[in-house]
N, C-alpha and C positions, 0 to 999 in steps of 0.2 A: 450836378448843379444844385444849389439851394433852391427850394421850391419857389420862394418869393422872387427869384430872379428870372424865372421862366415866363417869357411873354410870347407874343405872336411871332416876333422876329426870330427868337431862339427856336421856336417850333418849326418854322419854315427852313431854318438852317439845318435842323435835325433831319427834316424830310429830304433835303438835298443830299445830305451825307448818306442817308439810307439808300437813295437811288444809286449811289456809287458802290455800295457795299456788295460783296460777292456772296453767293448762296453757299452756306456751309454744307447743306445737304448735298448739293451738287458736287462739292469737293470730295465728300465722303464716297459718293457713288463712283466718281472717276478714280479715286484712289483704290477702291475695292476691285475694280474691273480693269484689267490690262487691255481689254478689247474695246474700251469705250472709244467711239469715233472721235470725240473732241480731243482726247489725249493723243491719238494718232496724228491728228491734224495740227496739234500744237496749240489749239485754242485754249484760252483761259476759261475759268468757271463763269457761269452766267451770273448776272446781277440778280438781286432779290426781286421777286415778283411784286407787282403792286398789291396783290392780295395779302402777301406776307407783310408788307409795309403797313397796310391798313390794319392788320391784326395788332402790330406793335403800337400804332397810333391809338387804337381803341383802348389798349391797356394804359397808355399814357393819359388819355382823357379820363378814364376811370380813376386813376391815381390822383389826378388833380381835383376831381370832384370830391373824393373822400377827404382830401386835405382841407377843402373848404368846409365840409360837414364837421370835421374835427377841429375847426377853427385854427388850423396851422397857417393858412393863408386866407386873405379876405375874399378873394375872387379868383376864379380859374379862367385862363384864356381859352378861347374856343379852339379845338383841335379839328381842323378840316381834313376829312379823308379824301383820298383820290376817288374820282367818279369814273363811271363807265369802265370799271375794271373787268377785263375779259375773264371768263371762267377758265380755270386752269385745265389743261389737257391731262389725260390720264392714260395709262397703259394697263393691259390685262392679258392674261394667258388665254389661249384658245382651250377648248375642252381637251383636245389631244395633247397640247403642251402641258396642261395641268396634270394629266395622268402620267405623262412621261417624267415630269419633274419629281413627282412623289415616288415613282417606281425606281428611279436611279439614285434616290437620296440615300445617304448613309443610314443604317438601321436606327441609330440613336436619335437622328433628326427627322426621320420620316413622320412620326406622329405629329410633331408641332407643325410641319409643313402642311399635312393633311387637314389639321384643325384650322389653320389659317385660311386655307383655300375654301373649306366647306362650312365655316362658321362666320367668316368676315371679321373676326376679332382684330382689334388694333394691336400693334406690337406690345404696347404697355399692358394691354388686357391679357395677352398671352402670357407675359411675364408674371402677372399678378394672379393668374388662375390657380385656384386651390381645389383639392379633391372634394371638400364639402360643397363646392359650387357645381359639381357634376353629378347629375342623377342619371346613371347609366340604365337603370331599370325602366324609367319613363322616357329616356332619350332626350333629356333637357340639360341645358348648360346655362347657369345663372352668372351673368357678367356683373360682378359686384365691386370690382376694384381695378385699378391700373397702377403699375409701378413704372415710373419714368425717372431716370437719373437718380435712382435710389429713394425716391419719394413715393409713398403709397397714398393714393387718393381715390376718390370716386371716378368712374369712367368719365370720359369727355362729355361735357354737357351736364355733369352732376347727377345723372340718372342711371339707375341699374336697369337691366333688361334681361329677358330670357330668350334663348335661342334654341330652336328645335334641332336635334342632331340627326343626320342621316345615319343609316345602319353602318356604313363604312367607318364613320368616325367612332361610333359606339364600340365596334369591334376593335379598332385600333387602340382606343383608350383602355379597354379591358386588358389587352395584351401588354400595354405600356405600364400598367399599374405597378407602383414601386413603394418601398417603405422608407425612402430617404427623407421624408418630411411632408409637409402639407402642400407644397407647390407641385403642380402637375408636371411642369417643365422646369427642371432645376439643375444645379451643378451637382457634382459628385457628393459634396458635403451637405446637400439639401438646401443650400442658399439659392435665392432667386437668380435667374439668368440676368444678363445685362445686354444692352443693345449691341455692344461690341462682340459679345460671344455668339450672337445670333447672325451677324452679318456674314461672316466667312462660310458657315455651313450652307447658307443660301447661295452664295457665289459659287461654291464648289458644285452644288447640285445643278445650278443653271449651266455650268460648264459641262458637266457630265451629260446633261440632257440636250446639249447643243442648242440652247435657247439664247438668242441674241437679239438686240434691237439697234437700229440705226442711231437712236437718240442716246443710247447709253446702256444702263443695266436695270434689270427688274429689281425692285426693292420690296421690302415687306409690305409697304402700304399698297403696292400694286397687287399683292395677293388678296388684300381686302377688296380692291377694285374688281379683281377676278370674281370674287363671290357675288358682288352686286351685279356685275355684267352677266354672269351665268344665270342668275335668277331672272333677270330681265329677258334674256334670250330664250328662256323656258316659258315665258308668258306670265310670270308672277306679277301681280299688280304692284305699282310703284308704292302704294301706301303700305303694303305688307313688307316690301323691301326696306322702306324707311324704318319700320318698327324693328325689323331683324338687325339692321345695321346700326341702330341707335342714332339716326340723324335727328338733329334738333328741329329741322324744318324740311318740308317736302322739296324745297328748292335744291337742297343738296343731293336729293335722290333723282332729280330730273335729269341729271347728266347721263343716266342710263336709259332714258326714254327712247332714244333713237335706236337702241339695240333690240327693241321689241316691236318691230313694224307691223306684226300681225295682230297685236292686241286690240287696237282700235277697230281694225277691219272685222275681227271676230265679234267685237262688242256690238257693232251696228247691225249685225245679221239678225239680232233678236227683233228688229223692227219688221222683218219680213216673215216672222213666224205666224202660223195661222192663229186667228182669234179663237178664244175659248167660247163655247156656246153661251148665249145670254143667260140661259137658265142656270148654267154652272156658275156664272159670275154672280148672279143673285144669291145662289145658295151659299157661295163662299162668303159674300158680304154678310148674309144673315148669321152664318156661323161665327164670323168674327165679332159681330155685335153681341151675340149671346155669350161668347167667351169673355168679352170685355165686361159684360154685366155681372 
């Protein structure tokens, strides 16, 4: 539509149409897995979530504001988002399932599955990962780009980040080292992988590992959730998980909080620790003042 014809009524009509639209990601998942429960029951794909619709509306609102700034239109109608949007549920693999998935994967796909589970990289970040981004000597991985639908850009949120690598990933990447080009995970000709080329290897590995879900199939983003969930279950503070996963806000990381029930219980135990002797406290304070001076 021409920008100057978009008003409040048109936006509300658009929102109503979005409420009726089906989720393309759900269609892809059901197509990829013959064992999906909804397919067996004959149910159709789910509608878009309110969170997804709000994401689209946010882009529309930004577009209209930029149009005003560039004097394409005189004023922008207000785009009202849906309120009280429930947080989306997520799935993840248990520790045993994650090990089983990697162990039964085809050799050429085992490294990318292991990296996904033990670094939490998004699918586009895995596709865009290059060898100069990997410091195997220090066990570090620098997330500098993402490739999605053939477009190379910064990682989601526009920020690079660094992820520490466990020894299992370091060993796997050393063994995986190739000379086909700069991309760590690539096609035979060295070109980057695509989302389509990654889907089926994961489906085959899940089938071999006999990992199923009532709700459908595990996807690549669920492997990212597996990383965050496993860190939380091991007692890693949420702030650290936020930094490792590249979440823009701690709110996004809070979804894993319920998986670390012992963290707060262990934290309050410091309140019952014996007090240090007063002389030690004064000495420590005096030392701190001297150092500051």
